[in-house]
C-alpha positions as CSV (number, residue, x, y, z in Angstrom):
1,M,153.0,-34.8,-6.7
2,I,150.4,-34.6,-3.8
3,G,151.7,-33.4,-0.5
4,K,150.3,-32.4,2.9
5,S,151.7,-29.1,4.2
6,P,153.9,-29.9,7.2
7,A,152.3,-29.0,10.5
8,S,155.5,-28.7,12.5
9,Q,158.1,-27.3,10.2
10,P,157.5,-23.9,8.4
11,Q,157.7,-24.0,4.6
12,T,158.5,-21.1,2.3
13,L,157.8,-20.7,-1.4
14,H,160.1,-18.1,-2.9
15,Q,159.3,-15.8,-5.8
16,V,156.1,-17.4,-7.0
17,Y,153.3,-15.7,-8.9
18,I,149.8,-15.8,-7.4
19,A,147.3,-16.7,-10.2
20,G,145.1,-13.8,-11.2
21,M,147.3,-11.2,-9.4
22,G,149.4,-10.0,-12.3
23,E,153.2,-10.0,-12.7
24,K,154.3,-9.5,-9.2
25,R,156.1,-12.3,-7.4
26,F,155.6,-13.2,-3.8
27,D,157.4,-15.1,-1.0
28,I,154.8,-17.3,0.8
29,S,155.4,-19.0,4.1
30,I,153.3,-21.8,5.4
31,R,153.0,-22.8,9.1
32,D,150.7,-25.3,10.8
33,G,149.1,-26.0,7.4
34,R,148.0,-22.4,6.8
35,F,149.5,-19.5,4.9
36,A,151.4,-17.6,7.5
37,S,152.7,-14.7,5.5
38,I,152.5,-13.4,1.9
39,T,155.0,-10.7,1.0
40,E,156.0,-9.2,-2.3
41,A,159.4,-10.7,-3.3
42,D,162.5,-8.6,-3.8
43,P,163.1,-8.7,-7.5
44,R,166.8,-8.4,-6.9
45,R,167.0,-11.6,-4.9
46,P,168.1,-14.6,-7.0
47,A,165.7,-17.4,-7.5
48,E,166.0,-20.6,-5.4
49,P,168.1,-23.3,-7.1
50,D,165.0,-25.5,-7.7
51,Q,163.1,-22.6,-9.2
52,A,165.9,-21.2,-11.4
53,A,164.8,-23.2,-14.5
54,R,161.1,-22.4,-14.4
55,E,158.5,-19.9,-13.1
56,I,155.9,-21.1,-10.7
57,W,152.3,-19.9,-10.2
58,I,150.2,-20.8,-7.2
59,S,146.4,-20.9,-7.0
60,P,143.9,-22.1,-4.4
61,G,143.0,-25.8,-4.6
62,V,139.9,-26.6,-6.7
63,I,136.7,-27.3,-4.9
64,D,134.4,-29.8,-6.5
65,L,130.9,-29.1,-5.0
66,H,129.2,-32.2,-6.5
67,T,131.0,-35.6,-6.8
68,H,130.3,-39.2,-5.8
69,L,133.5,-40.6,-4.3
70,A,131.9,-43.8,-3.1
71,W,130.4,-45.0,-6.4
72,T,132.4,-47.5,-8.3
73,D,129.8,-48.2,-11.0
74,F,127.3,-46.1,-12.9
75,D,124.6,-48.7,-11.9
76,H,124.6,-49.1,-8.1
77,A,123.5,-52.7,-8.5
78,D,126.9,-53.5,-10.1
79,Q,128.7,-52.0,-7.1
80,L,126.8,-54.4,-4.8
81,K,128.3,-57.3,-6.6
82,R,131.8,-56.3,-5.8
83,D,133.8,-57.5,-2.8
84,P,133.8,-54.8,0.0
85,H,137.6,-54.6,0.1
86,E,137.6,-54.0,-3.7
87,V,135.1,-51.2,-3.3
88,E,137.3,-49.6,-0.6
89,V,140.4,-49.8,-2.7
90,M,138.5,-48.2,-5.7
91,Q,137.2,-45.5,-3.4
92,A,140.8,-44.7,-2.3
93,R,141.8,-44.5,-5.9
94,A,139.0,-42.1,-6.5
95,F,140.4,-39.9,-3.7
96,E,143.9,-40.1,-5.2
97,A,142.7,-39.3,-8.8
98,T,140.6,-36.4,-7.6
99,L,143.6,-34.9,-5.7
100,R,145.8,-35.4,-8.7
101,T,143.6,-33.2,-10.8
102,G,144.0,-30.3,-8.4
103,V,140.8,-30.8,-6.4
104,T,141.7,-30.5,-2.7
105,T,138.1,-30.2,-1.3
106,A,135.0,-32.1,-2.4
107,R,131.4,-32.1,-1.4
108,D,130.2,-35.7,-1.8
109,A,126.6,-35.6,-3.1
110,G,125.6,-38.9,-1.6
111,G,127.1,-42.3,-1.0
112,I,130.1,-41.8,1.3
113,R,129.9,-41.3,5.1
114,P,132.3,-39.3,7.3
115,G,133.7,-42.4,8.9
116,T,134.7,-43.8,5.4
117,V,136.3,-40.5,4.5
118,R,138.4,-40.6,7.7
119,H,139.4,-44.2,7.0
120,I,140.6,-43.5,3.5
121,V,142.4,-40.3,4.5
122,E,144.2,-42.1,7.4
123,H,144.7,-45.6,6.1
124,Y,145.5,-44.8,2.4
125,G,147.1,-41.4,3.0
126,Q,144.9,-39.5,0.6
127,P,144.3,-36.2,2.3
128,L,141.3,-35.0,0.3
129,R,139.0,-32.7,2.3
130,V,135.4,-34.0,2.0
131,Q,132.1,-32.6,3.2
132,T,129.3,-35.2,3.1
133,C,125.6,-35.7,3.0
134,S,126.0,-39.4,3.7
135,D,122.7,-40.4,1.9
136,M,120.1,-38.9,-0.4
137,L,116.4,-38.3,0.3
138,G,114.4,-39.4,-2.8
139,A,111.1,-40.6,-4.0
140,A,111.1,-43.7,-1.8
141,D,111.2,-41.3,1.2
142,A,108.1,-39.4,0.3
143,R,106.2,-41.2,3.1
144,G,105.2,-38.2,5.3
145,V,107.0,-36.1,7.8
146,Q,107.3,-38.7,10.5
147,H,109.3,-41.0,8.2
148,L,111.3,-38.0,7.0
149,G,112.1,-37.0,10.6
150,R,113.5,-40.5,11.3
151,R,115.5,-40.5,8.0
152,L,117.0,-37.1,8.8
153,S,118.0,-38.2,12.3
154,E,119.8,-41.2,10.8
155,I,121.7,-38.9,8.5
156,Y,122.7,-36.5,11.3
157,E,124.0,-39.5,13.4
158,T,126.6,-40.2,10.7
159,G,128.1,-36.7,11.2
160,A,127.1,-35.4,7.8
161,G,127.0,-31.6,7.4
162,W,124.7,-31.6,4.4
163,V,121.3,-32.9,3.5
164,K,120.6,-33.8,-0.1
165,I,117.1,-33.7,-1.5
166,M,116.4,-35.5,-4.8
167,A,113.5,-33.2,-5.6
168,T,113.0,-34.4,-9.2
169,G,114.1,-37.3,-11.3
170,G,117.1,-37.4,-13.5
171,L,118.6,-39.4,-16.3
172,G,116.6,-42.5,-15.4
173,T,113.3,-40.6,-15.5
174,P,111.1,-40.3,-18.7
175,A,111.5,-36.8,-20.2
176,E,107.8,-35.9,-19.7
177,Q,108.1,-36.7,-16.0
178,V,111.6,-35.3,-15.2
179,L,110.2,-32.0,-13.7
180,D,107.6,-33.8,-11.5
181,P,108.3,-33.3,-7.8
182,N,109.3,-36.4,-5.8
183,F,107.9,-34.8,-2.6
184,S,104.9,-32.8,-1.7
185,E,105.6,-29.1,-0.9
186,A,104.9,-29.8,2.8
187,E,107.4,-32.6,2.9
188,F,110.0,-30.5,1.0
189,R,109.6,-27.6,3.4
190,F,109.8,-30.0,6.4
191,I,113.1,-31.4,5.2
192,V,114.7,-28.0,4.8
193,R,113.3,-26.6,8.0
194,H,114.4,-29.7,10.0
195,A,117.9,-29.6,8.5
196,H,118.4,-25.9,9.2
197,E,117.1,-26.3,12.7
198,H,119.8,-28.9,13.2
199,H,122.5,-26.7,11.6
200,K,122.8,-28.7,8.4
201,K,123.0,-27.2,5.0
202,V,120.8,-28.3,2.1
203,M,121.6,-29.1,-1.5
204,V,118.8,-29.9,-3.9
205,H,119.0,-32.1,-7.0
206,T,116.4,-30.6,-9.4
207,W,116.2,-30.3,-13.2
208,G,113.7,-27.4,-12.9
209,G,110.1,-26.6,-12.4
210,V,108.3,-26.0,-9.1
211,T,110.9,-27.6,-7.0
212,V,113.3,-24.7,-7.9
213,D,110.6,-22.3,-6.6
214,W,110.3,-24.3,-3.4
215,S,114.1,-24.3,-3.0
216,I,114.4,-20.5,-3.3
217,A,111.5,-19.9,-0.9
218,A,112.9,-22.3,1.7
219,G,116.4,-20.8,1.5
220,V,118.4,-23.9,0.5
221,E,122.2,-23.4,0.1
222,S,122.5,-24.7,-3.4
223,I,120.5,-25.9,-6.4
224,E,122.2,-28.7,-8.4
225,H,121.9,-29.3,-12.1
226,G,118.9,-26.9,-12.8
227,M,119.1,-27.1,-16.6
228,F,115.5,-25.9,-16.9
229,L,116.0,-22.9,-14.6
230,T,114.0,-19.9,-15.9
231,A,115.0,-16.2,-16.0
232,D,112.4,-15.4,-13.3
233,Q,113.7,-18.1,-11.1
234,A,117.3,-17.0,-11.6
235,G,116.3,-13.5,-10.5
236,R,114.7,-14.7,-7.3
237,L,117.6,-17.1,-6.6
238,A,120.0,-14.2,-6.9
239,E,117.9,-12.1,-4.5
240,A,117.9,-15.0,-2.0
241,V,121.7,-15.3,-2.3
242,G,121.3,-18.9,-3.3
243,A,123.8,-20.8,-5.4
244,F,123.6,-22.8,-8.7
245,V,125.9,-25.8,-9.3
246,P,125.1,-26.8,-12.9
247,T,127.4,-29.9,-13.2
248,A,127.3,-29.2,-16.9
249,S,130.0,-31.5,-18.2
250,I,128.5,-34.8,-17.0
251,Y,125.5,-34.4,-19.4
252,R,127.7,-33.9,-22.4
253,I,129.7,-37.0,-21.4
254,A,126.5,-39.0,-20.8
255,A,125.1,-38.0,-24.2
256,D,128.2,-39.1,-26.2
257,P,127.5,-42.4,-27.9
258,H,131.2,-43.1,-28.0
259,G,131.9,-41.8,-24.5
260,V,133.4,-43.5,-21.5
261,L,130.1,-44.2,-19.9
262,G,128.6,-46.2,-22.8
263,L,125.0,-45.5,-21.8
264,P,122.0,-46.9,-23.6
265,P,120.3,-44.7,-26.3
266,V,117.3,-43.7,-24.2
267,I,119.6,-42.4,-21.4
268,R,121.9,-40.7,-23.9
269,D,118.8,-38.9,-25.4
270,R,117.8,-37.6,-22.1
271,A,121.3,-36.4,-21.4
272,A,121.4,-34.7,-24.8
273,R,118.3,-32.7,-24.0
274,A,119.7,-31.7,-20.6
275,A,123.0,-30.6,-22.3
276,E,121.0,-28.6,-24.9
277,A,119.1,-26.7,-22.1
278,H,122.0,-26.0,-19.8
279,P,123.6,-23.0,-21.7
280,K,120.3,-21.1,-21.4
281,A,120.0,-21.8,-17.7
282,L,123.6,-20.6,-17.2
283,A,122.9,-17.5,-19.2
284,Y,119.9,-16.6,-17.0
285,A,122.0,-17.2,-13.9
286,M,124.9,-15.1,-15.0
287,C,122.6,-12.3,-16.1
288,A,120.8,-12.3,-12.7
289,G,124.1,-12.4,-10.7
290,V,123.5,-15.8,-9.2
291,R,126.6,-17.4,-7.5
292,I,127.7,-20.2,-9.8
293,G,129.7,-23.1,-8.3
294,F,131.9,-25.8,-9.9
295,G,130.7,-29.3,-9.5
296,T,131.2,-32.4,-11.8
297,D,128.8,-35.1,-10.6
298,Y,131.6,-37.6,-11.5
299,A,131.0,-41.0,-10.0
300,T,133.1,-43.8,-11.7
301,P,136.8,-44.6,-12.2
302,A,136.5,-43.5,-15.8
303,L,135.6,-39.9,-14.6
304,H,137.5,-39.3,-11.4
305,G,140.7,-37.5,-12.1
306,H,139.2,-35.6,-15.0
307,N,137.3,-33.0,-12.9
308,L,138.8,-30.0,-14.6
309,Q,136.8,-30.8,-17.7
310,E,133.9,-28.9,-16.1
311,L,135.9,-25.7,-16.7
312,D,135.8,-26.3,-20.4
313,V,132.1,-26.7,-20.4
314,L,131.4,-23.7,-18.2
315,K,133.6,-21.7,-20.6
316,D,131.7,-23.1,-23.6
317,Y,128.4,-22.1,-22.0
318,G,129.4,-18.5,-21.5
319,L,131.6,-18.0,-18.5
320,S,135.0,-16.4,-18.9
321,W,137.9,-18.6,-18.0
322,A,138.5,-16.3,-14.9
323,D,134.9,-16.6,-13.9
324,A,135.0,-20.4,-14.3
325,W,138.2,-20.5,-12.2
326,R,136.5,-18.4,-9.4
327,A,133.5,-20.8,-9.5
328,A,136.0,-23.6,-8.7
329,T,137.8,-21.7,-5.9
330,G,136.6,-18.7,-4.1
331,T,132.9,-18.9,-5.0
332,A,132.8,-22.6,-4.3
333,A,134.3,-22.0,-0.8
334,E,131.6,-19.5,-0.1
335,I,128.9,-21.9,-1.1
336,L,130.4,-24.5,1.3
337,G,130.3,-21.9,4.0
338,S,134.1,-22.0,4.2
339,G,134.8,-18.6,2.5
340,G,136.8,-17.4,5.4
341,E,139.4,-20.2,5.2
342,L,139.3,-21.8,1.8
343,G,139.5,-20.7,-1.8
344,K,142.1,-17.9,-1.6
345,I,145.9,-17.6,-1.3
346,A,145.7,-15.3,1.7
347,E,147.2,-15.0,5.2
348,G,145.4,-17.2,7.7
349,Y,143.8,-19.4,5.0
350,V,144.2,-23.1,4.8
351,A,147.2,-23.9,2.6
352,D,145.3,-25.9,0.0
353,A,146.9,-25.0,-3.3
354,I,148.1,-26.0,-6.7
355,L,151.5,-25.2,-8.1
356,F,151.7,-24.7,-11.9
357,D,154.7,-24.1,-14.3
358,A,152.4,-21.9,-16.4
359,D,149.9,-19.2,-15.7
360,P,146.5,-21.0,-15.1
361,Y,144.6,-17.9,-16.1
362,R,146.1,-18.2,-19.6
363,A,145.3,-21.8,-20.2
364,Q,143.0,-22.4,-23.1
365,T,141.7,-25.8,-22.0
366,A,141.4,-28.0,-19.0
367,A,143.9,-30.5,-20.5
368,E,146.4,-27.7,-21.0
369,L,145.8,-26.6,-17.4
370,Q,146.3,-30.1,-16.0
371,K,149.5,-30.7,-17.9
372,S,151.0,-27.6,-16.1
373,I,150.3,-28.9,-12.6
374,V,153.6,-29.3,-10.7
375,S,152.2,-30.4,-7.4
376,V,149.1,-30.3,-5.2
377,M,149.2,-29.2,-1.6
378,V,146.7,-29.9,1.2
379,G,146.9,-27.9,4.3
380,A,145.5,-28.4,7.8
381,G,141.9,-27.4,8.2
C-alpha cells in the first residue's frame, strides 16, 4: 500500500522498530508530512490492535539516484511510435511501480521534465518525489560554448535542478571507443561552471578515462557508472568529496542472454565487460572512502518496480548489506543535497518511509526485502 502522510491530521505509529537501531521500540508521530516526535516506547504499554499480530520496522524511503521514468522502450525510436496518451499512462505506471518497491525519491537521469512530473503526481495520484535534469548533453551538443550556453538555458527554463553530461559513450559505443570524451575539456569545464553559476548540480555519465579526471577537477556532484574508475581517481574523488553512483545491476541485466531486455549479442558483450569491471571500481571507491550512492538506470516497464535488485549487486560487489542500505537512504540524500530532510527517521525530517514486517537489515536478498514491505509512505517536502 502506498500512502501520502496526512497534512492536516497527526498520525502516530506505536511501538515500531527503527531499522538499524537495535531492539528498542519507538512511538513516532507524523504531522504536516514530517516526523514530529520520536520517543522510546513504554515496553509495558500493550500493542495497538492492528499491530498485535506482528512486529513492524520503519526505515527511510529508498532514493534511486539514477532512473529514467519517461522512457517506455529501450530504443527511444520505439517510444516515438507510441500514442502520446499511451506514453503518459506508461510513465504513470512507472511512477507507481517505483513507489511500490519502496523508492520514494528518484533523480531522473534524463527524459522527464518537472511539468510532466507534476502532472503525473497530481493527475494520477502517484506521489513520487522526483528531481530532474530534463535532458542530456551529449556528443551532438559538442558544438562549442555558444551552443552549449543556449542548450543549458533551455534546460534551466524547464525548472530542472540538475545538468547531465554524457561525457563518454555507453552500451551503444564500440568497446575501443567507450572511454573517448564526447566533449573537449574546455567544453566540459564550461558546462560545469555555467551550471554551478546558475545553482544547478551536475551529474556525469562516464565509463572512465580522462572525463573522470575532468569531473573531479571541476567539482561535479556525482559520477555515474564509472566502471573503469582507477585507484588514483578514487582517491582524488574522495578528497573532492564527490560521489560515485555505479548503477551496477543494469549491466548484469543487459549482459544476460535470457534477460528481460533481450539485447543483441554485441550490446550484451559490452555490458558483460562493464559488469566484469565494476567490482574493481567499487573496491577502489570503498577503499578510498568515496561516497557511494544507489542508482539503477532502469528505464523500461520490465525494470521499473524491481529497483531493489541494485542492493543485491552492491552486496555481491563488496558492500555490506548495511552499507548498501545506507547508499540507498542517508548517503543518497546527501548526494542529492537533501541530507537535512531526507534519508533518516528523525524529528523534522520528511516522513518518507517504508514499513516492514521483518527487519530489513537482516534480509538476505532484495526479493526477501520486498516481500516484507507492508506499506510505503510519502511525506510533504
